[in-house]
N, C-alpha and C positions, 0 to 999 in steps of 0.2 A: 526669402519672400519675406517682403513687406507692401504697404502700405495696403487701397479698398482689397486686389487679390488674391490678398490673408484672409480677408474675412468674406470673400464670392466662396475660396474651398471653406473651412469652417462649414459657412452653410450646407455648401455640398453635403460634406458629412452628414447631415444633420438631416436633409435631405435622401440621402441616401439611409439612413436607421428610417424611417418615413416609410419609405419608398418599401423596402428586405420587406420589415413589419406587416403593413398592412397590405399590401398588394402581391408579395413572395412571401408572405406567412411564412416567413425565416423567423426562426425563437428570438428575440432581443439580447438574447449574451452574444451568438454570437456576428446581431449584426450592430451590437457596438463591438465590438474586437471587428470586427471589420471595417468598419466605417475612423477605425482608431488608424490604424494599417495604412487607409487610404490615405486620413487629412494630410502624416505626417511626411508618408513621401511624396503629394503633390504639395505640401510646404518647403519640402526639400531638407527637409533636418537630413542630417547621418547614419544610414539603415543600424545603428550600435542603437543610433539615441532613443530609436525607434520602441525598440526591443524592452531598452533598461527604462525608457517611458512605460508601456504596456506592463510589466512587467514592477512596478515601481507603483505604479497607480492599483491596480491588482490588489497585489497582499498588502500595501499601507493600508487603504479600508482598510480592509478585513483587519487588521490590526487594532483598529478604531474598531467598529460594529458587526464584526464579524460574530464572536461568541453571543451579543444582545441579542440581538437575531432570532440567532439559534431560539436561545433560550426562553424569547418571548411566541415564539413560535410553539415551544412545547407547553409553555402555560394556556395558550391558545385549546392546542389538545385537549390536556385534561379538565378545562373549563366549559369543553364540548360535550366531555366522556361521560361526567361523574354528572349530568348533570346540573352542576354552581349557574351556569349562563341561565337557565328555566330559573335557579333561588334567584336570583337577582333578580331580574326579571319580575318576579312576583312581590319582591322589597317595592319596586318602584312603582309597578301597580299601585299596592297598598299608600304607600305618601301621596302622590299626587292622588290619588281615586277613581273612581272607576267613571266619574259623568263627566272628566277630558280624556277617551283613550286615545284619543290620538296625539297628545302629549305623554302622557305615559312610554306608546311605541317609540316615539322619537326617542326617548332617553333612557328605554330602553336599547335601542340600538347604537345608541352611544355611547353607554357605555360597556357594553359586549366586544363594539368593534374595537375600544382601543389593545386585545393581546388575540384576538379576531379576524380574519378577515370576514371584508365585506362578504362575499359569495356564501359561504359558508354560516358567517352569524343571524344575515338573512334564511335560508334556508332552516336556520335549527330553530327559528322565531317564529319559523311560518305556520305554524297548523299554528300557538300560539295565537296569531293573530288572528286567524281565522276565527279560531273557538270566542276572543274577547269578542271582536267584528257582530258574532250573533249575539255575541249575551247582553252589549248593549247599544245596539239593532243600528248602528252604522258602518256607512259604503265600506264592504271590503274592499273598494280599491283605492279610501283614503287613510288606511289604514295601513295600508300594502307601500305609499308612499312615506306616509312618515316615517315607518321602520328603515325603509332607502334611504333614507335623506338621515335620520341620523346616526344610522350607522356608516354612512358615508360623508360627513362633518369629521366626523371627527379620525377614520382610519386615512385621512391623509392633510390632517393639520396635528396629530397630540399621537407624543413619543410616548411608549417605544414600540406599533405600529412602526414598518419596516421602508417604509415611504419617506417619512416627515426622519427618520433618522438616518436614513444614507444621506437623503440633502444636508444632513448636521452636519453630516463628517466630510461627506466632496465641502464643505463654505468651509470646513474649519472650524464646525462651534461644537464637537464634541465634548467641549468642554464643558459648556450648556444645556444642558441637557435638562435642567431643573428652568433653567429660564423656558425652553423652549415650552413642555411641557405646563408650566401658566399662563406662558401666553396664550401658546394651544385653545386649551380649558376656555383662554379670555373669549377669544376670534369665533371658534366653537357655537358660545351661547348665541350671539347671534344670527351664527350660520342654521344651527338647528330650528333654531325658532323660525327661519325663514322657511323651510324646510315645513315646518310643521302648517307652518299656516297657507302652503300649499295645495298641502293633501287637504288645506280644509274647507278652500276655496277650491280646488280645481276637483281633489279625490274625492267629495262628495255627489260629483254632477256624475262621475264616469259608473253602469252598471255593467259589475259582470259579469255575463253571462256563462262561461262555463267552468267556472273554479272548483263544479267538481259536491259531489259530497261529504260534508263534514261529518265523518264519523268515530271522533268523538267533544266532549264537551268542553271547556274550560280546565274544570278539574279534571273530569276522565285523565287530560296528556298532562297535568301537570304528579297525576297518580301514577303512569305507565312508565315514568321513572325507577319507580319504586319512590322509596326513599330518600329527599335531596338532599343534602349537605349542609349543616347550618351556615344563616348567616355571615355569620361572623366566617367560615373557615373558606366560603364560598367566595367574600368580596379582598383577603388577604393576598392571594397573588396576585390582584392590580394594585392594593390599596399600597402594601405595602411594597412593595419599589418605587413607587409614584412620593411618596411619603422618606423613606431614606432617600432620593432623587434629590427632592426638595433641600433637606436636612442638612446636603453636602455640602448644596450650593450657595445655602447660609454663611454656612461657614468660611467655606473658598470670599464670599463677597465680603463678610465683614474682620478676615482677617483673622481668626482667630485661633489660638499659637497651643500647644500642650498636647498631653494624652489622649480627650477627649476629643479634639478637637481630630486630631490624628483618626480616631477613629470613626467618628462620624465622616470624616472625609472620606476614609476607604470604604465604611458600611455605600457613603453616597456616587463609592463609581459607577455609570452606567452597570458594568461588566460585574460586579460584586451584588451591585441589587436586584437587577432582572436573576442570579443566581438563588437569589434569598427569599425572588418570589417562585422560582421554581422548583426551592423543599417547601414553601409553603403549599404548593397546587399538591405533593403527595396525600398533603393531609384532605386531599378531597376525594382521592381514590379508593371506591371500595375494599380493595385488599391491596397490598402488594407485594406482588409474587408478578411474576412474565409477561404476563398479559399484559401488564398495568405500567407498572416500569424499563420493558425490553418492548412491548408492545406499543405502548399508548405515545412515547418518547421514543421509540421507534420514526411515529409517524408526521410526529413533529417535527422531528429532525428531516423527514421528507418535502416535507410541504418548509422548511426554510431554504431549502437545495435551493431551485429556481429562484427568488430573491436572492440571494449570495451571490448568487453568476451575475446578475441578471445587474446586480449594485456593482461587485469588483468591478466588472463588465466597463461598467461609468464613470467607476473611476477611474481604469486605463482611459479610457477616451477623452477624459478633462488630462490628462499628465499629460498625453500628448499634446493637449492646447496651452499647454500651459509651458510647455516644451519652445513654442514659437512668440512671435520676437510683438504677441497681440497683446500683452500686455501694454507695452508704450507707442502702443494704439489706439489704447484708451485712454491712456493719460495725455493723449493727443486730445482727446475728441473734451479732456475732464478741462484741461487748459483752457480750454474755447470754450467752459461754460456751454456745450454742449448738454452736459449730465450731470443734470442738482438735485439736493432738497430726498422730499417727498416721490417725484417721476419712478424716481430711481428704482420702487417698487417694483413698476408696473412693467416696465423688461420682464424683469422675474414673470408676472402674470400672463406675459402674448405669450411669450413664449413656449409655458407650461403648458396652458389654453388653447393655441394649433399644434402642439405635440400630441395631448389625451384627442380634442377628436382627428388629427388624425392618426394613429394610432391605436386608441384605446385604452394604455392602461394606465391606473394613475403614478402604476410608482417606478414604469418605469420614464414619464415623463414628469416625476421626480428627478429621478435618475440624471437627466439628462441635462434637467435644466438646468438642475444646478452644479455639471460637471461644468456649462456652455457660459454662467452666470461668477462662475469661485476663481478668474481672475480678474473681474472687474474691482471686485469687491476693494483688495487695498488700496487698488488705481485712488478709488473714489474717498479711502478715507475709510470704509464702510467695518469701524470692528467691534468687541466688545458682545457684549449675551443679548443686549433686547440689542442695537441696530443688524446682530447676527436673527436671532431669531423671528425680527421678522420677516426678515428675507427669506425663512422657510415658511414666514405663512404663505408670504405674496406666491411662493414657488407654489405651496397646497391650496392654493385659491385657487390658480390656474390649471393646478392639475382637476379642479375637480369640474372644469368648464368643457365638454360637457358630456355626461352618458347617455353614448346612440346604439346603433349597431354592428360598430365594434368591437365595442366595451360590453364583456362577456359580464359583468352583470346585471348591467340594461336588460339581458334576456334572461338572470334569473331572476328578478323583480316581473319583468313580463310572465314569464309562464308561473312562478311561485303565485299570480294573484289573478291570470288568467287573465289580463285586461289585452285584447287586440290593440297590435303592432300600435296604430293611427293613436287610441287612448294612450299607451305608452311615449310617445314621441310627448302628448299632451301632458304628460305629468309627470315622471321619472327625466327626460329629459330637458323639460324646460323647468323643472326646481333644481337639478342641479345647477342650471342657468345661472339662475338667482342666490342657488347656495353662490356657486362659486364669485359673484357679484360683490351680495354682500361682505362676501369675505376681504375681498380687497380694499372695499372703500373700510372696513374696520380695522385692518389694519392702516392704511394711508392715518387712518383718524389719530389710531395708537404712536403713530409712525411724530405727523403735526406733538403730538400731544407731551412725548415724550422723552423723540431724540433730540 
């Protein structure tokens, strides 16, 4: 299969994924797998090649990031159950000050969402948000949007959150996670501030009628968790892996050699760094017994299962696409000058935004988009740590554009804040649109300056 018809077939595969997940409510795992076979068959690939591509794509990607994702979800579960997330919230609140409660909630959400999923993070911090709003005498809706947008920014941009890790694996950037984390933080900062701006501008004008009575004040909520872990123990499971990955990246970049270089390279591999984070999370457990070491860890593994399956199926879909002659077609466009420069970043952004808006899942949008653009990158000469990191940022920016009624996070924010659905559109949906645009513009500026 050659020519524009091949692009039409790939587009049909993507359309099938959107239709199956959004309309038929088929799980993204099966939607991606069925789409992989559909594209392979319509493209005329040999039957055994299709099977080989599906198996190889699924297993190959799991080999890169499978354990990393599981380790990240275990850390998130322990932070949630132990009260460490609340301790981190307290620390940020002290640093920022209670006179800037919306900014404090944005930063709290951004930190917590690095290992904890958006939905869970919002639920964990919801009572804290209401109590702090009451204490600071500010609109609950503004605190809700500030928290939601803070959570959302790092969820789509900063590893070890599963979505960005999956995108990195799909485009062959797994060895550059340190750079991706650093660039993700840089892009996330203006993105978080954009969400905070919208919370202050629009959220403060929204009156919440049915938020329900507040049973506990701020201090009581903190005390209800019992004795919270120390600040050092609470931050360690997040900070240690990021530091180790960063140090490992520096050693590779400087091409250092010797025993110490080998040790830091080993510790800085994402797999080892996240396992160090898991070990650090054990010290947050009130006691090490079957309830925590089996129960809490087991719940974390269960949380990882869906992400692993979707990510693996996305790898299979991408592997089938790579088995087609699509790379040769892309090279033709490149030679014709149709794809060049910073505007290359607009392509993954638009694809991810279309997928996000159509089917609701940011993680699925990150996975599918990265598989679609992976064959394009070598043909465009996009390689190395920084260019690939910026591609991940472009995909992440699209994957946050926009959160509306087909997104579970939209409903979590709406229900736990008490906003009407029309107000949730004004506040949450518009905030994610602004965040996505700010993120892609920031990414493009970084490309112009550094690439």
